[in-house]
C-alpha positions in Angstrom: -150.7 81.2 -205.0 -152.6 84.4 -204.8 -150.8 85.9 -201.8 -153.3 85.0 -199.1 -151.2 82.1 -197.7 -147.6 83.2 -198.4 -145.3 84.9 -200.8 -145.8 84.5 -204.5 -143.6 82.3 -206.6 -141.7 85.2 -208.2 -140.5 86.5 -204.9 -139.4 83.1 -203.7 -137.4 82.6 -206.9 -135.8 86.0 -206.5 -134.8 85.2 -203.0 -133.3 81.8 -204.0 -131.4 83.4 -206.8 -130.0 86.1 -204.6 -129.0 83.5 -201.9 -127.5 80.9 -204.2 -125.6 83.0 -206.8 -122.7 83.9 -204.5 -122.3 80.3 -203.5 -122.1 79.1 -207.1 -119.6 81.9 -207.9 -117.4 80.9 -204.9 -117.4 77.3 -206.1 -116.4 78.3 -209.6 -113.6 80.6 -208.4 -112.4 77.8 -206.1 -112.4 75.3 -208.9 -110.4 77.8 -211.1 -107.9 78.3 -208.4 -107.5 74.6 -208.0 -106.7 74.2 -211.7 -104.3 77.1 -211.6 -102.4 75.9 -208.6 -102.1 72.4 -210.1 -100.7 74.0 -213.3 -98.3 76.0 -211.3 -97.1 72.9 -209.4 -96.4 71.1 -212.7 -94.5 74.1 -214.0 -92.4 74.3 -210.9 -91.7 70.5 -211.1 -90.5 71.0 -214.7 -88.4 73.9 -213.7 -86.7 71.9 -211.0 -85.9 69.1 -213.5 -84.4 71.6 -215.9 -82.3 73.1 -213.1 -80.9 69.6 -212.4 -80.1 69.2 -216.1 -78.4 72.7 -216.2 -75.1 71.6 -214.7 -74.9 68.3 -216.6 -75.4 69.7 -220.1 -73.3 71.6 -222.6 -73.5 72.8 -226.1 -76.8 72.7 -227.9 -78.4 70.7 -225.1 -77.4 73.4 -222.6 -78.9 76.1 -224.8 -82.2 74.1 -225.0 -82.3 73.8 -221.2 -81.7 77.6 -220.9 -84.4 78.3 -223.4 -86.9 76.1 -221.5 -85.9 77.7 -218.2 -86.8 81.1 -219.6 -90.1 79.8 -220.9 -91.0 78.2 -217.6 -90.1 81.4 -215.8 -92.6 83.3 -218.0 -95.2 80.6 -217.5 -94.8 80.8 -213.7 -95.3 84.6 -213.9 -98.4 84.3 -216.1 -100.0 81.6 -213.9 -99.1 83.5 -210.7 -100.8 86.6 -212.1 -103.8 84.6 -213.1 -104.1 83.3 -209.5 -103.8 86.8 -208.1 -106.4 88.1 -210.5 -108.8 85.3 -209.7 -108.5 86.0 -206.0 -109.0 89.7 -206.4 
């Protein structure tokens, strides 16, 4: 178009990019948060299972449960921080 009948193609594309980019970014961040919360839920479930095993074990099995509980605590902290940073 030569400008007589409406805006040229470059300005239309620019307006569409400006309008749609935030929507795509929000969808991407929402998807990332969905994945992270799912991961956190699995970590919490594993931690609960380990806490149930804690009282029933002794010896090397008890040490393994303790080691896994420490690891799950670190994983929860990392995933929680990732969620916080994604929201920010």
